[in-house]
N, C-alpha and C positions, 0 to 999 in steps of 0.2 A: 732978285735973280740971280747974284753972285753966292749972294747968303744958299738959296735951294740948292745951288747946284753944290755947293759944300758941303751940308749935309749931302747930298743925294750917291756925291761921290766916294765919304764917306764909309755911312749905308754901308753901297757895291765893294769895298774894302771892306769889313767886316764879316757882311755874309762869304765875301769872295776864303774870308780866311779859314772862317766858322767849314766848306763849304773844300776843302786843301784841306784840311784836318779830319775832314769826312773820309776823306778819301786815301787819307793815309792809312785811317783804321780803318776802311772794306778789304788795303792790301794784306794788311796783317791777316786779316782777318781770312781772306777767298785766298792766303798760302797755312795757313790750321788748317786748316774743310779739307786741301785737297793731301795733305797729307795724310789728315785724319781715313779721309774717300780711299788711302793707297792701303793702311795699316789696320781697318774697323773694312770697311767696304769689302776688300778682297783676301786679306792675309786671317781676317778674323773668320768671318765667310765657308772660306777655305777646311781649316781648318776646324770648326764646331763642322762639317760635314753641306754645312748649309746651300755650300756652291761647287761643280766638282770641285776636284784637285784639275788645272794646268798651269804647265811651266812654263807657256808661254804669257801667261800672266803675270804667276810671280816671279817671270825675274823684270816685265815689265817693272809691273812695281816696285821692284826694288831698283829698278832706276830711279823710275820718280821720286822716290825714296832721296838717296844720297841724291835728287839737283835739288830738289823740295824744300833739304836740309839745311845743302850748303846759303842757301838764299839766307836763313835770318837772320844773321845780326845784319842785316846788312838793309833787310825791310822794317825789320825790328831800329834802328836807326835814331828815326822820332819818333814821339812823346803824342799822342797826338789826341792826352788830355781827353781824348772822350770814348766808347767804345760803340761800335756798330750794333743800329740800333733795331732791336728784339732780337739779337744776336744769343746766346743760348751761356755762350760763355766772351770771355774777355781777357785782355795783359794786366796785370796787378802793374798802377803803379811802381810798383817797388825795382820792377825790371830795367826802368829810369834811374833809380834811385842808390840799383847796385849793377851796371852791364855788366862790368868786366867779372863776377860772377854767371851773370843771366848769359854772358856769351862760354864762358868756362865750363859750359853744361852742352855747346855743338855737337866742339872734339867730340864725345865719351858715343856721342845716339850716330856721329858718322865714323868712327868705331865698328860701333852694336851693325851698323848694315855694311859695312867694306869688313866686315872677319863673315859674312852670315853670304855672300856679294859671291855668288856664281858654281855652293856648297850646298844648296836648296835641290832639292830631287821625288819627296813625296811629301805627306804629309806630316810624316814622323820629324822629321831636317827644319817641317815649316812651322812647329808649332815652337821647335825650341828657337828656329831666328824671331820671331816672331812677338816673343817672349822675353828676348836679353833686346831687339828694338823698344816692345812695347814701356819698358821695361830705367832703361835710357831715357826716356819719350816722359814717362815719370818722374823723373829724378829734375826734374824743368818746372810743368807742370804742379807738381805741388809746390815751389814758391811765387810764380811766373805767371799760373793766369789761375782767372775768378772766375767762380759761376755766376753766373747774371740776373738766371732764375732759372 
């Protein structure tokens, strides 16, 4: 009976660790998805004319990006050592192998957002803002994001 309880306990601890790792990966994925939604589903679509220009939505989206980018370093403190099941993209192990470089990519994104915040007034300025922000995001994605499928 004791052996059975010990085995069950060990299995539960192992399962708990796997679930905790998956939870970290999900939090990381959710943060990146939130930023992608802001940048691509709102800003990019407005610049392409797929949705009408809406100043209130632009201001809200820029504020959301600003808040989300500020969470990156903390959200990526822990390496979950696995990606979200069925995710299209995931974090490369390079994030944790070179955390200082990864973290150094965040301030330029924050600066790009700060530089355009409150200055977007039409589609032309939104396009310039999109390019500035997206280019800084891609500086990190080229090294630290992997395509999973």
